[in-house]
N, C-alpha and C positions, 0 to 999 in steps of 0.2 A: 707702886710707886714708892720713891727712894727717900730715905731721909739725909740731910744735908750731912757731910762728913766734917765741916768749918766750924770750930769751935767759936770763932770771931763771928757768929752771922749774925749773935742781936746786937753787936756794937758795928754798923752799917762801915765806917770808917776806916775800923781793923783792919776789915777785908778789902779794901779798896786795893792794893798794890797784887794780889790774888786775882781780884776781878781786871784790873787793868793786864796783866798777862794773858787771863782766858779770853779777852776781849783781841788780843792781838794774837792769840793762834786761832780761835774760830774765823774771823776776816782772812787772813794768811788761806785757810782750807778752801773756803768759798770764794775769793777773789781770785785767788793767784792757783788755788788748786792744786796745794801742798800736801803731801800727806798728812795726817792728824801727826802720829809717830815723830814726824820730821819735824815738825812744826812745832809741837811740844815740847822736845829735845833743845830747841836753838833758844825758844822764848824763856825756857825755866833756867838754862844754863845761864843765861845774860840777867835772867830778873833775882836770883840769889836768894829765893825763898826759902822759910822754914818748910821744913817735911811737911806740916798740918797744912799749908797754905798750898803748897805743890801739890796735896792729895786731893785739894779742892777742887783746881784746876782743872785736874786731870777728871774726877769727877762729872765740873761743867762741861766740859768741851765736851767729853766722849755724849754726855746724853743732850745737850745741845744737836748735837748730829745725829744723834740714834732717834730723834724725834723732830726732825728739822723739818718735814712734812706737815707734821700737827701744827708747830710751833708757827710755822709761814701762813697755813692758812687760817689759824686763832687772829694774827697779826692783822689779815687782810679783812679781816670781820671787823674791826675797830678803824682800820686806814686802807678804805680800797680802793684808793690811788695813792703809791707808797711815793716817798720822794726821789728824787733821781738819786745813784749811789755817788755820784760826783759832788752834787749839792751839798746832799746832808750827811758827806762821811761816813762815821761808823754807827747813826743813827739806827740802822736794821739790825745789826749786830748788837747794840746797845739793848735793844728791843727782844731778840731771839733768847738772849741769854738770861735778863731780866725773868723771861715767860718762865723760861724753865725753871729759875732759881723759885718762883713762886708757884709752879704748876708740878715740877717732878723732883725738884729736892725739898721741897717743903721750909723753904727758908722763910724767917717772918716777913710780913708784907715792907713793914717799917724801914726794915733794914735792907729788902731787895730794892725797893723804888729809891729808896734814898741814897744806894750806892749808886745807881742808873742814873741819876741827877749829878750824881758828884763825876759820875766818866762822862757825860755830856757836858759838863762845864771845863772840861779839860779839854775840849777840842773846838777848833775852833769854829769846824762846819755845824759839829751836833749840837752846838751850844744852841743855834739858833732855832733848834726843833726838840730844846730840852722843856718846854710846855706840854706838845705834843707827847713825849716818852713819861712825862708823869702822869696824863689823860689816861696812856693807857694803860699802860703798868697798873694803874688803880683799879681800872677796869678788868684787865684783864685779873688781879687779885679777886675781885666782887664775882665775877662773871666767868673765869675761864675754866673753872673744874667741870662747870654744866656745859659748856661748848666742848670739851673734850669727851665728855659721855658719850654724846650724839657723833661725835669724828669716826669715819673708817679708816682706822687710824695704820692698819698693813698698807690701805692702799696710798695712803696719804703718804707715808714714810717710805716709798720704795718710787722712782720717777716712771714716769710715763713709757721711756723705753727699755727699763730692766722689767717693767711688771708684764710690758706684752711678750716680752722673749718669754719668761719664765713660764706665763698662763700657757702659750704653743707648745714648750717642750717640758711641762710637767703638770697643765689642768690650773685652772682655778684654785680648786679646793686645795692642791698640794702647794702652791705658791702661795695660799695664805697661810699654810701652815709653817712654810719656809720664813714668811716675811714677820710671821709671828713671835717667832722665835729670835730672832732678830732685834725686838724691841727689849729684849732684857741683857743685862750685863753677862760677857761670857765668862765662864768659869776658869777657874786656873788649873791647866793638866800638869799632873809631873810625873816623867817618864823615871823610873826607878833603876839604874844601875845593872842592880841585883837582886834577889830576896833578902839580904841581910842589911841593905840600904836604911838609911834613915829618913824616916819621913814625918810630916808634921801629924800629931796626933789625932785633928781632928778630919784628916783626910777621907774620903769615901773612896773605896775601892774599885777599880773600872777593870773590866779584862786586859789581860797581858800584861801586868805589874804597873800598871798607871794608876794614879792615885789624884781625886778631884778635889780642888777645896774651890769656897765660892770667893775666894779674896784674899789681899794680905799682900805686900811689898815683899817679892821673891827674895831680896838680900836677906832680910830679917829673919828668914824662914828655917826651922833645925833642918840640917844637910845638906845648905846650901853651899858654907864656907869649907865644907868637906868633901863636895864633890859626888854626892852619893847621888844625886837626880838632876833630871835639865828641864826645862819648860818645852813641852811637845801637847798641842792635843791630841786627844785620842786617833782621832782620823787621820792623822798624819803619821801613826805611828804603824799605820797599817799595811801602804806599800810597800817597806821592806820586809815585809815580813812573807812577802809574797816570792822573796826568795829562795824560799826553803830552809833547810841546813847550811849558813854560810861559815859553821865554824872552821877555820883553817885553810877556808878559800879567798879569793884575792876578789875583788867587789868594788866595782870604779864608780863612785858617787859622782855625777854630772852635775851642775850647779848647785854645788853642797851647803855655801853658805846658808843658815847659820852655824848649822850644824848638828842638827836635831836627829836627822835621819844617820848621818854619819858616827855619831857618836853611838845611837842602837846598834847599827851595825858594827863597832869596834866591838863595844862590850859584848853581841853576842860569840865575838873571838872571830871574826871575819880581819883579813887584812885588804884596810881599805886605802883606795886612793880616790882623793877627793879633789875634784878639781873646781875650781873657781874663778872666774875673770877680777872681779873687783875687789883693788884691794884690798878696802877699808871691811868689807867683808869678809876677806879670808882671814884678815888678822884677827876677828870678831871669832871666828869658827876657830882659830888658833888658841886664842884666850878660853872657850869654854872648853876645846880638850884638855887644857892645862888644867883648869880647876876640875875638871872629873877624872885628870889623871889616866886619861888613853890616848893610845898611840892610832894613828894615820900618816900616810905620806900625803901632802898637800902639795897641790900645783896650781900655781898661778897660771890663767890661760883660757882662752876663749875656746871652748869645747871642740868648737867646726877646726881650729888650727892645733889641737892635740892629738896623740899618737903613742897609745902607749907601747912600752918595750916589747910586748904581748898579746893578743888580746883574753878577754879576762871571762871567766865564766860566769860572770856574774855582773850585769851591768843596768845602773839606775838611776835613770831619766827624772826627775822632778823640773820639769821646762819651767822656765816665766810664762806668765799667762795673765789673766785680767784680775786672779784672785777674786771672782766673784762668790767663791765659795766662803770667804773667811770676813763679811758683811759684820756677822754680828761680834769681831772683834776690829772690825776695821772701820765702823758706822760711816767714816765719810766716802768709801769709796763710790754710794753708787753717785754721788753729788759731784765728783771729781772726774769721773770717767764715762763715758759714751761706746756709743756699739764701735766706732771707728776703733776703738781700741782693741778692741775684741778681735776685729779683721786684722790688725797689726799683730798681734799675739798668736792667733793660727797662723797665719801666713810666715812667721817666724821657724814656730814648733816644726815644721815638715822638714827642715832645715837642720835642724837640730838632733830631729828623731833620725833623719838619714847617718849623719856624722855618730850617733852613739851605736848605730847598727854595724858599724865596722870594726866596734871594738868586741865585739860579741864574739869568742869564741866559738867553735862550730861546737853542737849539742847546748851549748850556754843558753841563759836567757837574759831577755831582755823587760826591764818594766819600765811603764811608761805613765807618768802621776803629772796631774795637775790639778792647783786647789782651785778650781775654777765648776762654774755650773754648766757653763755655755757646751753645748754639743759641737761647734767648730773646734774649740779648743781639747775636745775628750773623743768622745767615742767618733766623731768622722776622721779626726787626725790616724787614728789604727785602720778603719776601715781604707782610708786612702792609702796609706803604710804598704799594708797587706797586697794591695793591688800591685802597688810597685815593687812589691819587693818579696817575688816567690821562694827567697832561699828562710823565710820566718813563716812561722803556724802562730795561731794562737792558742794559748796553754791556758784553756777556762781553769776559772778560780772556783775554791767551792767555798761554802757555807763553812763548813768545820775551819777552814784556814783562817776565817773570821769570827771566832769563837760563835759559831753556830748564828750570826746574825745575817739570816738569812735575805733578810730585806735587803740589806748591802749588795748586793749580788743581780747583774743583769741577765737578759735573755743569753746572753751572747758568753756571759761565765766573763763577764769585766766587775770592777769594784766601781758602784756607784754610792758614797754618802751625800747624806743631805743634811742640812743644818739641824732640820724637823726630826731626825731619827735620835731615839733617844731624847728625845725632848724634856720625859717628867725630870731627868738627871741632869737636865742643862742643856740638850744638846750636842753638838760636833760640827768640824768644820767639813762644806762641802769640796769632798775631793773626787777624782774620777782616775784608776790606773787600769792598765793593761797588762796581762803577761805574755809574753811570746816566747817561742823558742825558735832557736836557729837550727835548721836541718844538719 
């Protein structure tokens, strides 16, 4: 359990604006299925909170969604028949956030309960359930931790559709290892531009010039303003390494934003052509490269419409996907996505992969990657691609190419990282990558 980062937690009135913002964020995620980061950015921009209050909103919303299954089950023990959302307004969200404050952020009971009552009083619908909110949260403060200890938290915090898929793909034991990592906030990984780059003193070294922190505001860390590093999960740094030595070679980076892999390739000396179809994401990529003082040719285009002047010796496609490998960073994903999203992404990937293959020069290398744990978006895509493209063959990856981490290599010689890999150091994102050569 974590400690509340909010200095005004003893004075619930002082923390009400932050809690109003957190309530809005959680409601947008659960009711409108909005991504957490997008909801946070919008709400915090409008709220104009001080940094400490904004930090509390971040902590509360992430932890509420990370523990959503547990919190929902806990509340159901006290309110077996929840009132209809339309009639009750934000009552459920008030209870979820309040219970999270009490049980996971360790906010003082009087502060959390009083703030929840204030939130209920502000809403014309939740006002009618103020007595219920008060009674439930008081019981949570007394009985909640004992109930938590008896819960099967990995199972509760993973919706049925995803739990069943992962058990089928990885077995229940490995699924529990994956979902156990999801219960902890993800660390912050920094990829250094070079060996002379400035890094925070308390960062822990991982292989490949990656350093890990337990947290902190990115913009305030040493080396940010000077462009010495960028944020990139350790697992995400592995697919670009599969292109071998890229110094002086042309690399086409497809679906390139926000630009971590583009920066990694440019820092390694590659001539990078970064292709991205979304204007806002391309602007983000451009800003990141400017801060890092790195160069790349930026192309705004759907990759299916892009034809390079000449085929390239190296092409990297980090395809759009369900992103189920990034739940530790995006705890809302299991609750706003469904199996149909995976099917839709898988159907699009085949077309993207075929278009990427057209850009590879004879004898060149194509690396396909997704931050998904789903076989339909990863290994099955490669099997289907190779079956319909006899001009390509798989180029197996060796453990030496991923710092000797042999557990990351599949029987077919592909890369498969899981959140539970390097669990003692904080885990990593789930990635799949395959390398192919053009004959």
